[in-house]
ZASE-734965 format. One line per 3 residues: number of its first residue (from 1); their letters; for each residue x, z, y of C-alpha. Coordinates in Angstrom, 1 decimal. Layout:
BEGIN
NUM) a) X/Z/Y ~ ... .
This chain:
BEGIN
1) mgg) 17.8/15.1/0.8 ~ 17.8/17.9/3.4 ~ 17.8/17.3/7.1 .
4) kai) 16.0/18.4/10.5 ~ 12.4/17.3/11.3 ~ 12.7/14.4/13.7 .
7) the) 10.1/13.5/16.4 ~ 10.5/10.8/18.8 ~ 8.2/9.5/21.5 .
10) kdi) 9.8/6.3/21.8 ~ 11.5/3.9/19.4 ~ 14.4/3.5/21.6 .
13) eyf) 14.9/7.5/21.2 ~ 15.1/7.4/17.5 ~ 17.5/4.3/17.1 .
16) key) 19.7/5.6/19.9 ~ 20.1/8.9/18.0 ~ 20.1/7.2/14.5 .
19) pap) 21.4/3.5/14.7 ~ 19.9/1.3/12.0 ~ 19.8/-2.4/13.5 .
22) ime) 18.1/-3.9/10.5 ~ 15.3/-1.3/11.0 ~ 15.2/-1.6/14.5 .
25) hih) 14.7/-5.6/14.5 ~ 12.2/-5.6/11.7 ~ 10.1/-2.8/13.8 .
28) klh) 10.2/-4.6/17.1 ~ 7.0/-6.7/16.4 ~ 5.0/-3.2/15.5 .
31) htn) 2.1/-2.3/17.7 ~ 3.0/1.6/17.0 ~ 5.9/3.6/17.3 .
34) vns) 8.3/4.0/14.7 ~ 7.1/6.5/11.9 ~ 10.5/8.6/12.0 .
37) tit) 9.7/10.4/8.9 ~ 9.6/7.4/6.6 ~ 11.0/4.8/8.7 .
40) ffg) 11.8/2.4/5.7 ~ 8.2/2.9/4.0 ~ 6.5/-0.1/5.6 .
43) pml) 9.4/-2.4/5.4 ~ 9.7/-1.3/1.8 ~ 5.9/-2.2/0.9 .
46) yfm) 6.3/-5.5/2.9 ~ 9.0/-6.9/1.0 ~ 7.6/-5.4/-2.3 .
49) lrg) 4.3/-7.5/-1.5 ~ 6.1/-10.5/-0.8 ~ 8.3/-10.4/-4.0 .
52) lcs) 4.8/-9.8/-6.1 ~ 3.1/-13.0/-4.1 ~ 0.3/-10.8/-3.1 .
55) ekv) -2.7/-12.5/-1.7 ~ -4.9/-9.4/-1.3 ~ -4.4/-5.8/-0.7 .
58) lei) -6.4/-2.8/0.1 ~ -5.2/0.1/2.0 ~ -7.3/3.2/1.7 .
61) gha) -6.2/5.1/4.6 ~ -4.9/2.7/7.4 ~ -4.6/5.6/10.0 .
64) egy) -2.9/4.3/13.1 ~ -1.7/1.1/11.5 ~ 1.7/1.8/10.5 .
67) tah) 1.6/0.4/7.0 ~ -1.1/-1.9/7.8 ~ 0.9/-3.8/10.3 .
70) yla) 3.5/-4.7/7.4 ~ 0.7/-5.0/4.5 ~ -1.0/-7.6/6.7 .
73) hav) 2.0/-9.5/7.5 ~ 3.0/-9.6/3.8 ~ -0.3/-11.4/2.8 .
76) kdt) 0.0/-13.9/5.8 ~ 3.2/-15.0/5.1 ~ 2.6/-15.2/1.5 .
79) gir) -0.3/-17.4/2.2 ~ 1.9/-19.3/4.6 ~ 4.7/-19.8/2.0 .
82) fgv) 2.6/-21.2/-0.9 ~ -0.2/-22.9/1.0 ~ -2.9/-20.4/-0.1 .
85) les) -3.6/-18.7/3.5 ~ -7.2/-19.2/3.5 ~ -7.3/-16.6/0.3 .
88) cmy) -5.0/-13.7/1.7 ~ -6.5/-10.7/3.2 ~ -5.4/-7.4/4.0 .
91) ygv) -8.4/-4.8/3.5 ~ -8.2/-1.3/5.2 ~ -10.4/1.8/5.1 .
94) div) -10.4/4.6/7.1 ~ -12.6/7.2/9.0 ~ -10.2/7.2/12.1 .
97) qte) -8.9/4.3/14.3 ~ -10.4/1.4/12.5 ~ -11.3/-0.7/16.0 .
100) kvr) -7.8/0.1/17.3 ~ -6.2/-1.2/14.2 ~ -8.4/-4.0/13.7 .
103) eal) -7.8/-5.0/17.3 ~ -3.8/-4.7/17.0 ~ -3.8/-6.9/13.7 .
106) taq) -6.2/-9.6/15.2 ~ -3.9/-9.9/18.1 ~ -1.3/-10.8/16.0 .
109) elp) -3.3/-13.4/14.1 ~ -3.3/-11.3/10.8 ~ -6.0/-11.8/8.1 .
112) nti) -8.0/-8.4/8.1 ~ -11.3/-6.7/7.1 ~ -11.3/-3.3/8.3 .
115) inl) -14.4/-0.8/7.7 ~ -15.0/2.6/8.7 ~ -16.0/4.3/5.9 .
118) dsa) -14.8/7.7/4.1 ~ -13.3/6.6/0.8 ~ -15.8/9.1/-1.1 .
121) llt) -18.2/6.7/-0.2 ~ -16.5/3.6/-1.6 ~ -18.7/1.8/-4.3 .
124) pdt) -17.9/-1.4/-6.4 ~ -20.1/-3.1/-3.8 ~ -17.9/-2.4/-0.8 .
127) fkg) -15.8/-5.2/-1.6 ~ -17.9/-7.0/-4.1 ~ -16.4/-9.9/-6.0 .
130) vtf) -12.7/-9.2/-4.5 ~ -10.1/-8.5/-7.2 ~ -7.0/-6.9/-5.4 .
133) dvi) -3.2/-7.7/-6.1 ~ -2.2/-4.4/-4.6 ~ -4.0/-1.3/-3.8 .
136) fqd) -2.2/1.1/-1.4 ~ -3.8/4.8/-1.7 ~ -2.9/7.1/1.2 .
139) gah) -6.1/8.4/2.5 ~ -7.6/12.1/2.1 ~ -5.2/13.7/-0.5 .
142) dte) -7.4/16.4/-1.8 ~ -7.9/15.8/-5.5 ~ -11.3/15.0/-5.4 .
145) hvl) -10.6/11.9/-3.3 ~ -7.8/10.8/-4.9 ~ -9.5/10.7/-8.4 .
148) yef) -12.7/9.3/-6.8 ~ -10.8/6.6/-5.2 ~ -8.8/5.9/-8.3 .
151) dtm) -11.8/5.9/-10.7 ~ -13.9/3.5/-8.2 ~ -11.3/0.9/-7.2 .
154) wpq) -9.2/0.8/-10.4 ~ -11.6/-1.8/-12.0 ~ -11.2/-4.3/-8.9 .
157) lra) -7.5/-4.2/-9.4 ~ -6.0/-7.2/-11.3 ~ -5.1/-6.9/-14.8 .
160) dgk) -2.8/-8.8/-17.2 ~ 0.2/-6.8/-15.6 ~ -0.2/-8.4/-12.1 .
163) gyw) -2.0/-5.5/-10.3 ~ 0.0/-2.7/-8.7 ~ -1.8/0.7/-7.4 .
166) imh) 0.4/2.3/-5.0 ~ 0.2/6.3/-4.4 ~ 1.6/8.0/-1.6 .
169) diq) 2.5/11.7/-1.5 ~ 2.6/12.4/-5.1 ~ 5.1/15.1/-4.0 .
172) gpa) 2.7/16.2/-1.3 ~ -1.0/16.9/-0.8 ~ -1.8/14.1/-3.3 .
175) eeg) 0.4/15.8/-6.0 ~ -2.4/17.6/-8.2 ~ -4.5/14.1/-8.4 .
178) yki) -1.4/12.4/-9.4 ~ -0.7/14.3/-11.8 ~ -4.2/14.0/-13.5 .
181) ird) -3.8/10.3/-13.4 ~ -0.3/10.3/-14.8 ~ -1.6/12.4/-17.6 .
184) kim) -4.3/10.0/-18.5 ~ -1.8/6.9/-18.7 ~ 0.5/9.1/-20.9 .
187) nrk) -2.2/10.0/-23.2 ~ -3.4/6.2/-23.3 ~ -6.7/6.7/-21.4 .
190) ida) -5.7/4.2/-18.9 ~ -3.9/1.1/-19.8 ~ -1.2/1.2/-17.3 .
193) efv) 2.6/2.3/-16.8 ~ 4.1/3.8/-14.0 ~ 7.2/5.1/-12.4 .
196) ald) 7.6/7.9/-9.8 ~ 10.0/7.8/-6.9 ~ 11.7/10.7/-5.8 .
199) ciy) 11.6/9.8/-2.3 ~ 9.9/11.6/1.1 ~ 6.8/13.0/0.2 .
202) gla) 7.0/11.0/-3.4 ~ 5.7/7.6/-4.4 ~ 4.2/6.5/-7.8 .
205) iir) 3.9/2.4/-8.6 ~ 1.3/2.0/-11.2 ~ 1.0/-1.5/-13.1 .
208) kid) -2.2/-2.1/-14.8 ~ -1.5/-3.6/-18.0 ~ -5.0/-4.5/-19.6 .
211) nfd) -4.6/-7.7/-21.8 ~ -0.9/-7.9/-21.0 ~ 1.2/-9.8/-23.6 .
214) yak) 4.2/-7.8/-24.1 ~ 5.3/-10.3/-26.8 ~ 5.4/-13.5/-24.3 .
217) rnw) 8.8/-14.7/-23.5 ~ 9.0/-15.4/-19.8 ~ 12.9/-17.0/-19.8 .
220) tdv) 13.7/-19.7/-22.2 ~ 16.9/-21.8/-22.3 ~ 16.7/-25.2/-21.3 .
């Protein structure tokens, strides 16, 4: 959908021009100004993670912490709801603003482990022993980074249809890397299923289905 570019220095300016009471209310707790190009994106991730009951999430490329805020709230709220708060954690990686984001999340008592690291230097030992429910990829968008991040961290994503890799900017700067990963899935070189959302900059949700039992019946009549 077309439209003019929008830039506002303060949330109040954005919501005055584009009234959205629910969005404004949700964003009031945030430490950053509203991301006016994709205002819906952070809340969408929050509710998605709550629906998945995610306890551990990794964000590759947290930047100023716009989505980090929602992801960290999601895992904390899930932990409180199900009494597993001690096992819930938001993990973040970036080469900028790591201390700022860490301080902002900690100030809200949100569980966080944030490291300053080029994602091209990620290894299986970076988060050794951690299995992620969700990995959100939104860091450097060049093809080399996109593929390296995926190849390195995919093994630490939960299997059995319970793990989700979310890629941002698949209709933007990460498009070429996404297409290579997509083709591997379609050619069954990666055991996964995916959907691509035609939203601003594009979004892909990849579900890891290693050992997933398609024949299992989840609903039975009582």
